[in-house]
MDTraj code that builds the backbone (N, CA, C; nanometers):
import mdtraj as md
import numpy as np

residues = "MET ARG GLN ALA ALA SER ASP ALA LEU MET PHE VAL GLU GLY LEU ASN LYS GLU GLU PHE ALA GLU ASP LYS ARG THR GLN GLN ALA VAL ILE MET SER LEU VAL ILE ILE GLY GLU ALA ALA THR LYS VAL ARG ASN ARG ILE ALA HIS GLY TYR PHE ASP ILE ASN LEU ASP VAL VAL TRP GLU THR VAL GLN VAL ALA LEU PRO GLU LEU LEU THR VAL LEU PRO THR GLU GLN ASN".split()
xyz = np.array([
    [-13.7512, 5.4369, 2.4378],
    [-13.8361, 5.4811, 2.5470],
    [-13.7619, 5.5837, 2.6328],
    [-13.6359, 5.5513, 2.6605],
    [-13.5572, 5.6435, 2.7431],
    [-13.5412, 5.7784, 2.6749],
    [-13.5156, 5.7760, 2.5428],
    [-13.4964, 5.9014, 2.4708],
    [-13.6249, 5.9836, 2.4724],
    [-13.7382, 5.9189, 2.4504],
    [-13.8659, 5.9904, 2.4515],
    [-13.8949, 6.0474, 2.5900],
    [-13.8642, 5.9717, 2.6942],
    [-13.8844, 6.0211, 2.8308],
    [-13.7921, 6.1387, 2.8589],
    [-13.6677, 6.1268, 2.8164],
    [-13.5724, 6.2373, 2.8354],
    [-13.6160, 6.3609, 2.7584],
    [-13.6641, 6.3392, 2.6364],
    [-13.7123, 6.4520, 2.5560],
    [-13.8276, 6.5231, 2.6253],
    [-13.9243, 6.4469, 2.6750],
    [-14.0400, 6.5075, 2.7415],
    [-13.9958, 6.5913, 2.8606],
    [-13.9027, 6.5391, 2.9382],
    [-13.8526, 6.6144, 3.0532],
    [-13.7797, 6.7405, 3.0093],
    [-13.7033, 6.7309, 2.9018],
    [-13.6315, 6.8466, 2.8503],
    [-13.7295, 6.9534, 2.8001],
    [-13.8370, 6.9110, 2.7344],
    [-13.9336, 7.0054, 2.6795],
    [-13.9968, 7.0924, 2.7873],
    [-14.0173, 7.0373, 2.9063],
    [-14.0839, 7.1136, 3.0127],
    [-13.9866, 7.1753, 3.1120],
    [-13.8579, 7.1533, 3.0891],
    [-13.7574, 7.2073, 3.1804],
    [-13.7714, 7.3594, 3.1902],
    [-13.7804, 7.4080, 3.3132],
    [-13.7904, 7.5512, 3.3376],
    [-13.9308, 7.6073, 3.3284],
    [-14.0277, 7.5233, 3.2941],
    [-14.1665, 7.5685, 3.2853],
    [-14.2423, 7.5284, 3.4109],
    [-14.3361, 7.6121, 3.4519],
    [-14.4288, 7.5695, 3.5560],
    [-14.5555, 7.5187, 3.4873],
    [-14.6488, 7.4696, 3.5641],
    [-14.7692, 7.4087, 3.5079],
    [-14.8486, 7.5085, 3.4246],
    [-14.8581, 7.6318, 3.4711],
    [-14.9342, 7.7337, 3.3992],
    [-14.8689, 7.7662, 3.2647],
    [-14.7370, 7.7783, 3.2647],
    [-14.6658, 7.8054, 3.1393],
    [-14.6827, 7.6897, 3.0416],
    [-14.6764, 7.5696, 3.0937],
    [-14.6978, 7.4522, 3.0098],
    [-14.8383, 7.4540, 2.9502],
    [-14.9374, 7.4886, 3.0326],
    [-15.0764, 7.4906, 2.9868],
    [-15.0990, 7.5937, 2.8766],
    [-15.0161, 7.6958, 2.8715],
    [-15.0306, 7.8014, 2.7711],
    [-14.9448, 7.7781, 2.6471],
    [-14.8579, 7.6797, 2.6484],
    [-14.7629, 7.6582, 2.5390],
    [-14.8030, 7.5361, 2.4561],
    [-14.8814, 7.5605, 2.3528],
    [-14.9350, 7.4525, 2.2694],
    [-14.8232, 7.3690, 2.2050],
    [-14.7173, 7.4339, 2.1615],
    [-14.6077, 7.3624, 2.0961],
    [-14.5429, 7.2632, 2.1940],
    [-14.5186, 7.3075, 2.3150],
    [-14.4586, 7.2186, 2.4151],
    [-14.5547, 7.1062, 2.4515],
    [-14.6824, 7.1381, 2.4635],
    [-14.7816, 7.0345, 2.4922],
    [-14.7765, 6.9246, 2.3865],
    [-14.7753, 6.9655, 2.2601],
    [-14.7740, 6.8683, 2.1512],
    [-14.6457, 6.7848, 2.1516],
    [-14.5339, 6.8479, 2.1805],
    [-14.4065, 6.7754, 2.1859],
    [-14.4076, 6.6717, 2.2977],
    [-14.4584, 6.7102, 2.4138],
    [-14.4646, 6.6174, 2.5271],
    [-14.5620, 6.5038, 2.4975],
    [-14.6769, 6.5375, 2.4415],
    [-14.7761, 6.4346, 2.4079],
    [-14.7177, 6.3351, 2.3080],
    [-14.6456, 6.3853, 2.2076],
    [-14.5840, 6.2952, 2.1096],
    [-14.4814, 6.2042, 2.1772],
    [-14.4061, 6.2574, 2.2707],
    [-14.3101, 6.1747, 2.3444],
    [-14.3824, 6.0643, 2.4205],
    [-14.4957, 6.0962, 2.4806],
    [-14.5730, 5.9953, 2.5531],
    [-14.6293, 5.8902, 2.4583],
    [-14.6712, 5.9326, 2.3391],
    [-14.7193, 5.8376, 2.2385],
    [-14.6066, 5.7425, 2.1983],
    [-14.4874, 5.7974, 2.1784],
    [-14.3719, 5.7147, 2.1418],
    [-14.3436, 5.6117, 2.2508],
    [-14.3507, 5.6538, 2.3768],
    [-14.3302, 5.5608, 2.4884],
    [-14.4364, 5.4515, 2.4860],
    [-14.5613, 5.4898, 2.4636],
    [-14.6704, 5.3924, 2.4575],
    [-14.6530, 5.2926, 2.3442],
    [-14.6129, 5.3424, 2.2273],
    [-14.5897, 5.2536, 2.1132],
    [-14.4752, 5.1570, 2.1414],
    [-14.3705, 5.2061, 2.2028],
    [-14.2574, 5.1191, 2.2365],
    [-14.2999, 5.0124, 2.3365],
    [-14.3826, 5.0506, 2.4336],
    [-14.4312, 4.9541, 2.5323],
    [-14.5160, 4.8466, 2.4650],
    [-14.5960, 4.8867, 2.3671],
    [-14.6774, 4.7904, 2.2930],
    [-14.5886, 4.6916, 2.2185],
    [-14.4806, 4.7415, 2.1605],
    [-14.3886, 4.6523, 2.0894],
    [-14.3234, 4.5532, 2.1849],
    [-14.2904, 4.5991, 2.3051],
    [-14.2334, 4.5087, 2.4057],
    [-14.3337, 4.3997, 2.4389],
    [-14.4576, 4.4388, 2.4600],
    [-14.5623, 4.3421, 2.4935],
    [-14.5790, 4.2409, 2.3812],
    [-14.5841, 4.2897, 2.2568],
    [-14.6014, 4.1993, 2.1430],
    [-14.4838, 4.1037, 2.1286],
    [-14.3649, 4.1532, 2.1520],
    [-14.2463, 4.0674, 2.1420],
    [-14.2517, 3.9573, 2.2472],
    [-14.2926, 3.9935, 2.3667],
    [-14.3014, 3.8939, 2.4739],
    [-14.4129, 3.7940, 2.4446],
    [-14.5286, 3.8446, 2.4007],
    [-14.6441, 3.7577, 2.3778],
    [-14.6245, 3.6648, 2.2582],
    [-14.5538, 3.7135, 2.1554],
    [-14.5464, 3.6359, 2.0315],
    [-14.4067, 3.5851, 1.9974],
    [-14.3065, 3.6223, 2.0741],
    [-14.1708, 3.5797, 2.0424],
    [-14.1018, 3.5184, 2.1618],
    [-14.1718, 3.4342, 2.2337],
    [-14.1226, 3.3795, 2.3592],
    [-13.9816, 3.3221, 2.3483],
    [-13.9526, 3.2518, 2.2409],
    [-13.8235, 3.1840, 2.2304],
    [-13.7102, 3.2770, 2.1889],
    [-13.7431, 3.3983, 2.1452],
    [-13.6415, 3.4950, 2.1034],
    [-13.6089, 3.5966, 2.2120],
    [-13.6668, 3.5816, 2.3283],
    [-13.6500, 3.6805, 2.4346],
    [-13.5124, 3.6655, 2.4987],
    [-13.4425, 3.7759, 2.5122],
    [-13.3121, 3.7786, 2.5783],
    [-13.3379, 3.7967, 2.7281],
    [-13.3157, 3.6921, 2.8049],
    [-13.3446, 3.6972, 2.9479],
    [-13.2550, 3.7950, 3.0222],
    [-13.1379, 3.8247, 2.9680],
    [-13.0530, 3.9279, 3.0289],
    [-13.1214, 4.0642, 3.0221],
    [-13.1859, 4.0909, 2.9095],
    [-13.2585, 4.2175, 2.8942],
    [-13.3788, 4.2208, 2.9881],
    [-13.4498, 4.1091, 2.9988],
    [-13.5641, 4.1019, 3.0905],
    [-13.5173, 4.1275, 3.2332],
    [-13.4081, 4.0634, 3.2735],
    [-13.3562, 4.0805, 3.4091],
    [-13.3169, 4.2255, 3.4351],
    [-13.2443, 4.2859, 3.3412],
    [-13.2025, 4.4255, 3.3547],
    [-13.3246, 4.5174, 3.3640],
    [-13.4258, 4.4872, 3.2867],
    [-13.5479, 4.5677, 3.2892],
    [-13.6149, 4.5603, 3.4252],
    [-13.6296, 4.4400, 3.4779],
    [-13.6997, 4.4240, 3.6048],
    [-13.6164, 4.4752, 3.7220],
    [-13.4855, 4.4699, 3.7103],
    [-13.3992, 4.5145, 3.8195],
    [-13.3705, 4.6646, 3.8169],
    [-13.3647, 4.7240, 3.6981],
    [-13.3243, 4.8641, 3.6864],
    [-13.4372, 4.9529, 3.6347],
    [-13.4896, 4.9199, 3.5174],
    [-13.5859, 5.0088, 3.4527],
    [-13.7187, 5.0167, 3.5275],
    [-13.7707, 4.9038, 3.5720],
    [-13.9000, 4.9074, 3.6417],
    [-13.8938, 4.9842, 3.7732],
    [-13.7928, 4.9642, 3.8562],
    [-13.7851, 5.0468, 3.9773],
    [-13.7750, 5.1966, 3.9456],
    [-13.6996, 5.2306, 3.8407],
    [-13.6910, 5.3711, 3.8013],
    [-13.8265, 5.4224, 3.7554],
    [-13.8977, 5.3408, 3.6791],
    [-14.0301, 5.3796, 3.6311],
    [-14.1255, 5.4020, 3.7477],
    [-14.1214, 5.3147, 3.8459],
    [-14.2099, 5.3284, 3.9616],
    [-14.1847, 5.4570, 4.0395],
    [-14.0635, 5.5076, 4.0350],
    [-14.0352, 5.6318, 4.1077],
    [-14.0978, 5.7531, 4.0412],
    [-14.1312, 5.7427, 3.9134],
    [-14.1867, 5.8587, 3.8430],
    [-14.3353, 5.8462, 3.8126],
    [-14.3913, 5.7279, 3.8266],
    [-14.5343, 5.7121, 3.8014],
    [-14.6144, 5.7650, 3.9196],
    [-14.7292, 5.8258, 3.8900],
    [-14.8126, 5.8739, 4.0002],
    [-14.8634, 5.7573, 4.0842],
    [-14.8835, 5.7831, 4.2123],
    [-14.9315, 5.6774, 4.3013],
    [-15.0832, 5.6664, 4.2991],
    [-15.1503, 5.7718, 4.2579],
    [-15.2963, 5.7686, 4.2505],
    [-15.3395, 5.6991, 4.1232],
    [-15.4468, 5.6228, 4.1323],
    [-15.5035, 5.5594, 4.0141],
    [-15.6375, 5.6232, 3.9864],
    [-15.6592, 5.6564, 3.8585],
    [-15.7866, 5.7210, 3.8193],
    [-15.8888, 5.6189, 3.7829],
])
top = md.Topology()
chain = top.add_chain()
for i, resn in enumerate(residues, 1):
    res = top.add_residue(resn, chain, resSeq=i)
    for name in ("N", "CA", "C"):
        top.add_atom(name, md.element.get_by_symbol(name[0]), res)
traj = md.Trajectory(xyz[None], top)
């Protein structure tokens, strides 16, 4: 997930919104990165839902303490 997020940010580095809107290749690369993030999130959900006894609580703790706060800083505050 981190690599896909980093890739998406790298793909748009130095571009403004208009340049991004005109660059089909960059759009596709960013969209694919978002798909990869979504697929990884689905796997996390499935692991939690179906593998309760195999869950590493250290990873869960690290996620809730570090990754989720970082994620909240980049997610939009508006809901559609």
